[in-house]
C-alpha positions as CSV (number, residue, x, y, z in Angstrom):
1,X,46.7,2.9,-29.0
2,X,44.2,2.1,-31.3
3,X,41.3,5.2,-30.4
4,X,43.3,7.0,-29.7
5,X,45.3,6.9,-33.3
6,X,42.1,7.6,-34.9
7,X,40.1,10.2,-33.1
8,X,43.7,11.7,-33.5
9,X,43.8,11.3,-37.1
10,X,39.8,12.6,-36.9
11,X,40.8,15.8,-36.0
12,X,44.0,16.3,-37.9
13,X,41.8,15.8,-40.9
14,X,38.8,18.7,-39.8
15,X,41.7,20.7,-40.4
16,X,42.5,20.5,-43.6
17,X,45.5,17.9,-43.1
18,X,46.0,15.4,-45.2
19,X,45.8,12.1,-42.7
20,X,47.0,9.0,-44.0
21,X,46.6,6.2,-40.8
22,X,48.9,3.6,-40.8
23,X,49.4,0.7,-38.7
24,X,52.2,-1.6,-37.9
25,X,52.0,-4.9,-37.5
26,X,54.8,-6.6,-35.3
27,X,54.8,-10.1,-37.5
28,X,58.6,-11.2,-37.8
29,X,60.8,-11.7,-34.6
30,X,61.4,-14.1,-31.9
31,X,58.1,-13.6,-30.0
32,X,56.0,-14.2,-33.2
33,X,58.8,-18.2,-33.4
34,X,58.1,-18.7,-29.9
35,X,54.1,-19.4,-30.6
36,X,55.0,-21.0,-33.8
37,X,58.1,-23.6,-31.7
38,X,55.4,-23.5,-29.3
39,X,52.3,-24.8,-31.8
40,X,54.6,-27.7,-33.2
41,X,55.3,-28.8,-30.0
42,X,51.8,-29.1,-28.0
43,X,48.8,-27.8,-30.7
44,X,48.7,-30.8,-32.0
45,X,47.5,-29.4,-35.5
46,X,44.4,-27.2,-33.5
47,X,43.1,-24.3,-35.9
48,X,41.0,-22.0,-35.8
49,X,38.7,-23.6,-37.5
50,X,39.0,-26.7,-35.1
51,X,38.7,-24.9,-31.7
52,X,36.4,-21.8,-32.4
53,X,39.0,-19.3,-31.2
54,X,39.7,-16.7,-33.2
55,X,42.8,-16.7,-35.1
56,X,45.2,-14.2,-32.7
57,X,43.3,-15.6,-29.7
58,X,44.1,-18.9,-30.8
59,X,48.3,-17.8,-31.7
60,X,48.1,-16.1,-28.0
61,X,47.3,-19.0,-26.2
62,X,50.4,-20.4,-27.6
63,X,52.7,-18.0,-26.9
64,X,51.7,-17.9,-23.2
65,X,52.1,-22.1,-23.7
66,X,55.7,-21.3,-24.8
67,X,56.5,-18.9,-21.4
68,X,55.0,-21.8,-19.0
69,X,57.3,-24.4,-21.0
70,X,60.1,-22.1,-20.7
71,X,59.8,-21.6,-17.3
72,X,59.9,-24.8,-16.8
73,X,63.2,-25.7,-17.9
74,X,64.5,-22.7,-16.6
75,X,63.8,-23.9,-13.1
76,X,65.2,-27.3,-14.2
77,X,68.4,-25.8,-15.1
78,X,68.7,-23.7,-11.5
79,X,68.4,-27.2,-9.4
80,X,70.4,-28.9,-11.6
81,X,73.2,-26.3,-10.5
82,X,73.6,-23.4,-13.7
83,X,73.0,-19.3,-13.1
84,X,69.9,-17.9,-13.6
85,X,71.3,-15.3,-16.4
86,X,72.8,-18.5,-18.0
87,X,69.1,-20.9,-17.8
88,X,67.8,-18.0,-19.4
89,X,70.1,-18.3,-22.3
90,X,70.6,-22.2,-22.6
91,X,67.1,-23.1,-21.8
92,X,66.3,-25.9,-24.9
93,X,62.8,-24.4,-25.5
94,X,64.6,-20.8,-26.6
95,X,67.9,-21.6,-28.0
96,X,65.2,-23.6,-30.3
97,X,63.0,-20.2,-31.3
98,X,66.0,-18.8,-31.9
99,X,67.6,-20.9,-34.6
100,X,64.1,-20.9,-35.4
101,X,64.6,-17.2,-36.3
102,X,67.3,-17.5,-38.1
103,X,66.0,-20.7,-40.5
104,X,62.5,-18.1,-40.8
105,X,65.6,-15.0,-41.8
106,X,66.6,-17.6,-44.0
107,X,63.2,-18.0,-45.6
108,X,63.3,-22.2,-44.7
109,X,60.5,-23.7,-46.0
110,X,59.1,-25.6,-43.2
111,X,59.1,-22.4,-41.5
112,X,58.2,-20.0,-43.7
113,X,55.5,-22.2,-44.8
114,X,53.9,-21.8,-40.8
115,X,54.8,-18.6,-40.5
116,X,52.4,-17.7,-43.3
117,X,49.9,-20.0,-42.2
118,X,49.5,-18.8,-38.5
119,X,50.1,-15.2,-39.2
120,X,47.2,-15.2,-41.7
121,X,45.2,-16.4,-38.7
122,X,46.0,-13.4,-36.7
123,X,45.4,-11.3,-39.5
124,X,41.5,-12.4,-39.5
125,X,41.4,-12.2,-35.9
126,X,42.6,-8.6,-36.0
127,X,40.6,-7.7,-38.5
128,X,37.6,-8.9,-37.0
129,X,38.2,-6.4,-33.6
130,X,39.2,-3.5,-35.9
131,X,35.8,-3.6,-37.8
132,X,34.3,-3.9,-33.5
133,X,36.0,-0.9,-32.6
134,X,35.2,1.0,-35.8
135,X,39.0,1.5,-36.4
136,X,40.2,0.9,-39.7
137,X,43.8,1.8,-41.8
138,X,45.0,3.6,-45.4
139,X,48.5,1.9,-45.1
140,X,49.4,-2.0,-43.6
141,X,53.3,-2.1,-43.2
142,X,55.0,-5.3,-41.8
143,X,57.8,-6.0,-39.9
144,X,58.6,-8.1,-42.1
145,X,58.9,-6.1,-45.3
146,X,60.7,-3.3,-43.4
147,X,63.6,-5.4,-41.8
148,X,65.6,-5.8,-44.8
149,X,65.8,-2.3,-45.6
150,X,66.3,-1.5,-41.7
151,X,69.1,-4.4,-41.9
152,X,70.6,-2.3,-45.4
153,X,70.2,1.0,-43.2
154,X,72.7,-0.5,-40.8
155,X,75.0,-1.7,-43.4
156,X,75.4,1.9,-44.2
157,X,76.0,3.1,-41.1
158,X,78.5,0.8,-40.6
159,X,80.4,2.1,-43.8
160,X,80.2,5.6,-42.5
161,X,81.9,5.0,-39.4
162,X,78.4,6.3,-37.5
163,X,77.8,2.3,-36.2
164,X,81.1,0.2,-34.7
165,X,80.7,-4.0,-34.5
166,X,81.8,-5.8,-31.5
167,X,83.8,-8.8,-31.2
168,X,80.9,-11.3,-31.1
169,X,79.9,-9.7,-34.6
170,X,77.2,-7.7,-32.4
171,X,76.1,-4.7,-34.5
172,X,75.8,-0.9,-32.4
173,X,75.5,3.0,-32.0
174,X,77.2,4.9,-29.1
175,X,75.0,7.4,-28.2
176,X,76.6,8.3,-24.4
177,X,77.7,11.9,-26.0
178,X,74.0,12.1,-26.6
179,X,73.5,11.7,-22.9
180,X,72.2,7.9,-23.3
181,X,73.7,4.8,-23.9
182,X,74.6,2.2,-26.2
183,X,72.3,0.7,-28.6
184,X,72.1,-2.9,-30.5
185,X,71.3,-2.7,-33.8
186,X,71.9,-6.1,-34.9
187,X,72.4,-9.3,-32.8
188,X,75.4,-10.7,-33.6
189,X,73.9,-14.1,-35.5
190,X,72.7,-11.4,-37.6
191,X,69.1,-11.4,-37.1
192,X,67.5,-8.3,-36.4
193,X,66.0,-6.3,-33.3
194,X,63.1,-4.0,-33.0
195,X,65.0,-1.0,-33.7
196,X,66.3,-2.5,-37.2
197,X,62.9,-3.0,-38.9
198,X,62.0,0.5,-37.1
199,X,64.6,2.5,-39.3
200,X,63.4,0.6,-42.1
201,X,59.9,1.2,-41.7
202,X,60.4,4.8,-40.7
203,X,62.9,5.8,-44.3
204,X,59.5,3.9,-46.5
205,X,57.0,5.5,-44.9
206,X,58.8,9.4,-45.3
207,X,60.4,8.2,-49.1
208,X,56.6,6.7,-50.0
209,X,54.1,9.2,-48.9
210,X,56.0,12.4,-48.8
211,X,55.5,13.4,-45.1
212,X,55.6,16.2,-43.4
213,X,54.7,15.2,-40.1
214,X,54.8,11.4,-38.8
215,X,52.9,10.7,-35.6
216,X,53.5,7.6,-33.5
217,X,51.0,6.2,-31.3
218,X,52.8,4.2,-29.3
219,X,52.8,3.6,-25.2
220,X,54.9,5.9,-22.7
221,X,57.3,2.6,-22.1
222,X,58.3,3.6,-25.2
223,X,59.7,6.9,-24.4
224,X,63.3,6.0,-24.8
225,X,62.8,3.9,-27.7
226,X,61.6,6.6,-29.8
227,X,64.4,9.5,-28.9
228,X,66.9,6.4,-30.3
229,X,65.2,6.3,-33.3
230,X,64.9,9.9,-34.1
231,X,69.2,10.1,-32.9
232,X,69.9,7.1,-35.2
233,X,68.0,8.4,-38.3
234,X,69.6,12.0,-37.2
235,X,72.9,10.7,-37.1
236,X,72.3,8.9,-40.5
237,X,71.7,12.1,-42.5
238,X,67.7,11.9,-42.7
239,X,66.8,15.5,-41.3
240,X,63.3,14.6,-41.2
241,X,63.7,12.3,-38.2
242,X,63.2,16.1,-37.0
243,X,59.4,16.1,-37.7
244,X,58.7,12.6,-36.3
245,X,56.3,12.7,-32.7
246,X,56.5,9.9,-30.4
247,X,52.2,10.5,-28.8
248,X,53.1,9.0,-25.9
249,X,50.4,7.4,-23.9
250,X,50.0,6.1,-20.5
251,X,48.4,2.4,-19.0
252,X,44.9,1.6,-18.9
253,X,44.3,-0.1,-15.7
254,X,40.8,-2.2,-14.3
255,X,39.5,-3.0,-11.1
256,X,40.2,-6.5,-10.2
257,X,37.1,-9.2,-11.1
258,X,35.6,-6.9,-13.9
259,X,37.1,-8.5,-16.7
260,X,37.4,-12.2,-17.6
261,X,41.8,-12.3,-18.3
262,X,44.3,-14.3,-19.9
263,X,46.8,-15.1,-17.2
264,X,45.7,-12.4,-14.4
265,X,47.3,-10.0,-16.6
266,X,46.2,-9.5,-20.2
267,X,42.2,-8.1,-20.8
268,X,41.2,-9.1,-24.6
269,X,39.7,-6.6,-26.7
270,X,37.0,-8.5,-27.8
271,X,36.2,-9.7,-23.7
272,X,36.3,-6.2,-23.3
273,X,33.9,-4.9,-26.0
274,X,31.4,-8.1,-25.2
275,X,31.6,-6.5,-22.1
276,X,31.1,-3.1,-22.7
277,X,27.6,-4.5,-24.9
278,X,26.1,-6.4,-22.9
279,X,26.6,-3.9,-19.3
280,X,24.9,-0.8,-21.5
281,X,22.6,-3.7,-22.5
282,X,21.9,-4.3,-19.1
283,X,22.3,-0.9,-17.5
284,X,19.7,1.1,-20.2
285,X,16.9,-1.9,-19.5
286,X,17.1,-0.6,-15.9
287,X,16.8,3.0,-16.7
288,X,13.8,2.6,-19.5
289,X,16.2,3.9,-21.7
290,X,15.3,0.6,-24.5
291,X,11.7,1.1,-23.6
292,X,9.9,1.0,-27.1
293,X,12.8,-0.6,-28.8
294,X,12.9,-3.4,-31.0
295,X,15.1,-6.2,-30.3
296,X,17.1,-4.7,-34.0
297,X,17.4,-1.6,-32.3
298,X,18.5,-2.0,-28.9
299,X,20.7,-3.9,-30.0
300,X,22.2,-1.2,-32.2
301,X,21.9,0.9,-29.2
302,X,23.1,-1.2,-26.6
303,X,26.0,-1.9,-29.0
304,X,26.7,2.1,-30.1
305,X,26.4,3.1,-26.1
306,X,28.9,0.4,-24.7
307,X,31.3,1.7,-27.5
308,X,30.7,5.0,-27.1
309,X,31.0,4.4,-23.5
310,X,34.4,2.4,-24.2
311,X,36.0,5.3,-26.7
312,X,34.7,8.1,-24.3
313,X,35.6,7.6,-20.9
314,X,39.3,6.6,-22.3
315,X,39.7,9.6,-25.0
316,X,38.4,12.7,-22.9
317,X,41.7,11.9,-20.3
318,X,45.0,12.9,-21.1
319,X,46.9,10.5,-22.9
320,X,49.8,10.7,-21.0
321,X,47.8,9.7,-17.4
322,X,47.3,5.9,-16.3
323,X,44.0,5.3,-15.9
324,X,41.5,3.4,-13.8
325,X,38.8,2.2,-16.2
326,X,35.6,1.1,-14.7
327,X,32.9,-0.4,-16.9
328,X,30.1,0.2,-15.1
329,X,30.8,4.2,-14.0
330,X,31.8,4.9,-18.2
331,X,28.4,4.0,-18.9
332,X,26.1,6.9,-16.3
333,X,23.9,8.4,-18.2
334,X,24.2,11.4,-16.0
335,X,28.0,11.7,-15.3
336,X,31.0,13.1,-17.9
337,X,30.4,10.3,-20.1
338,X,29.7,9.1,-23.4
339,X,26.5,7.7,-23.0
340,X,25.2,11.1,-21.2
341,X,26.4,13.1,-24.2
342,X,24.5,10.5,-26.5
343,X,21.3,10.3,-24.5
344,X,21.4,14.3,-25.2
345,X,21.8,14.3,-28.7
346,X,18.8,11.1,-28.5
347,X,16.5,13.9,-27.1
348,X,17.0,16.5,-29.1
349,X,16.2,14.1,-32.0
350,X,13.2,13.2,-29.8
351,X,11.9,17.2,-29.7
352,X,12.8,17.5,-33.6
353,X,11.1,14.4,-34.9
354,X,7.6,15.7,-32.6
355,X,7.9,18.9,-34.9
356,X,7.9,17.2,-37.8
357,X,4.6,15.1,-36.8
358,X,3.6,18.8,-35.3
359,X,3.9,19.9,-38.7
360,X,6.2,22.9,-38.0
361,X,8.6,24.2,-40.7
362,X,11.3,26.2,-38.7
363,X,13.4,26.0,-41.8
364,X,13.1,29.8,-42.0
365,X,15.3,32.7,-41.0
366,X,13.2,34.1,-37.5
367,X,13.9,37.1,-35.5
368,X,13.2,36.3,-31.8
369,X,14.8,37.9,-28.8
370,X,17.3,35.7,-27.2
371,X,17.3,34.5,-23.4
372,X,20.3,35.1,-21.6
373,X,21.3,31.1,-21.9
374,X,20.5,31.2,-25.6
375,X,22.7,33.1,-25.9
376,X,25.5,31.3,-24.4
377,X,24.7,28.3,-26.2
378,X,25.2,30.2,-29.2
379,X,29.0,31.1,-27.7
380,X,29.7,27.5,-27.2
381,X,28.6,26.8,-30.3
382,X,31.1,29.4,-32.0
383,X,33.6,27.5,-30.1
384,X,33.9,24.6,-31.5
385,X,35.9,25.3,-34.5
386,X,38.7,27.2,-32.9
387,X,38.5,23.9,-30.2
388,X,38.8,21.6,-32.9
389,X,41.5,23.9,-33.5
390,X,43.5,23.4,-30.4
391,X,42.7,19.8,-30.0
392,X,44.7,19.1,-33.9
393,X,47.3,21.4,-32.0
394,X,47.6,20.1,-29.4
395,X,47.2,16.1,-30.3
396,X,44.2,16.2,-27.3
397,X,41.0,14.4,-28.1
398,X,40.2,15.6,-24.0
399,X,40.0,18.9,-25.8
400,X,37.5,18.0,-27.5
401,X,35.6,15.5,-25.1
402,X,35.3,18.1,-22.6
403,X,34.4,20.5,-25.3
404,X,31.5,18.2,-25.9
405,X,30.2,17.5,-22.5
406,X,30.2,21.2,-21.4
407,X,28.0,22.1,-24.6
408,X,25.5,19.1,-23.1
409,X,25.1,20.3,-19.9
410,X,24.6,23.8,-20.9
411,X,21.4,22.6,-23.6
412,X,20.4,20.1,-20.2
413,X,20.0,22.8,-18.0
414,X,18.8,25.0,-20.6
415,X,15.9,22.3,-22.0
416,X,14.8,21.8,-18.6
417,X,14.3,24.9,-17.8
418,X,12.2,25.9,-21.0
419,X,10.3,24.5,-23.0
420,X,10.2,23.9,-26.6
421,X,7.6,22.5,-28.5
422,X,5.3,24.1,-25.5
423,X,6.3,27.5,-26.1
424,X,3.1,29.8,-27.4
425,X,5.1,32.6,-29.7
426,X,5.6,31.1,-33.1
427,X,8.9,32.8,-33.1
428,X,10.5,32.0,-30.2
429,X,9.5,28.2,-31.0
430,X,10.9,28.0,-34.3
431,X,14.1,29.9,-33.2
432,X,15.0,27.0,-30.3
433,X,14.3,24.7,-32.1
434,X,17.1,26.2,-34.9
435,X,18.9,26.2,-31.5
436,X,18.5,22.9,-30.9
437,X,19.0,21.3,-34.0
438,X,22.4,23.2,-34.2
439,X,23.5,21.6,-30.4
440,X,22.9,18.6,-32.1
441,X,24.5,18.6,-35.3
442,X,28.2,19.6,-33.4
443,X,27.5,17.1,-30.6
444,X,27.2,14.3,-33.9
445,X,30.3,16.1,-35.8
446,X,32.1,16.3,-32.2
447,X,31.9,13.0,-31.6
448,X,32.6,11.5,-34.6
449,X,35.9,12.8,-34.7
450,X,36.3,10.4,-31.1
451,X,35.4,7.9,-33.4
452,X,31.6,7.5,-31.0
453,X,28.3,7.2,-33.3
454,X,25.3,8.8,-31.9
455,X,21.8,6.9,-31.3
456,X,18.4,9.0,-33.1
457,X,16.4,7.0,-31.1
458,X,16.5,6.0,-26.9
């Protein structure tokens, strides 16, 4: 999600668009209350400082703890003769979480204070991860600040007769005539659902920022949700709903046993980043890529290669596809990988450094005959602007990745067959240095569009 959204933003910017990168933090709702309640019941006052855990990890731990106790309660109620469906609704811990949500929306002082404390832990943890990923945002929206606007839109829809109220006081919209179904907009107890705050968030963004288009980068399990969101906004009279685009993506799967996971299903971003950097260090050392590097340089290169491998492996694939991510495969220095491209850039930088050390000035224009291979490289360089334009049109970082890989492959084949610094014809040598420099410049630019840094030494 973060890598795709960041890259699409960079590509759109490169095409002259004014892009606002926004993050929506889902900081309210029943899931938050589950963590809060479990911490109250089983936390014993544990904090990030006392446990040494990142704040978001600690709150996540209590989300898992809630689920464990909830399942045990459901099992006990079913054993006592209750149906599973009824047991899930009447489990005491679930009823307590729902009551906590009602208290939160009523601004109960104790609940609200706990919410602010635990959310603060989460935000601090998130910021560490975003920084490690090299991702940033221009604006951050919080659902706790948009759900009330969403509620007012629901009331507006009721007043206009677009929505209807059921006997249990819940509010719905009937979309069956549009080929969809009935959709809940507000629970019977008055608390909001995802759709409620998404209506408020969409209105806030369009009105505050005077947008032409809004791209939601959200997984494909929410395809239906965004169909409904656009349709509900349209029925409320907001014509700009046509300018909402859902950039949907498939899931990333991991080989079993490769990563540390919680509950056997979730792989944490921080664990993944650390694992990638460690794997990059190990493989780079084995291949001699870190020879002659100081400890500081080796750490910097390992971080750059590990994150480059992760980002490139994910972004080179059409986002709609489900992919299998293999850390070691992604750090292959010879295949269609980030490290292959990074190493090509470092290799060119090494040649340019040696030219500088030898006092070769290749800054002026030179007249030299181009070999067919050199003409192909020039043609490839000329394709860069239209590639970036096409990638922006399709919201497809994979186009930039494919272009960069082909350019590197082309240059590596050429470099293998033709000497640059040992070329005796001075004009040809300077032309080749100019060509190499331009290839390195385009590699750098295109990889930055993917959020990837390239090393000058390796």
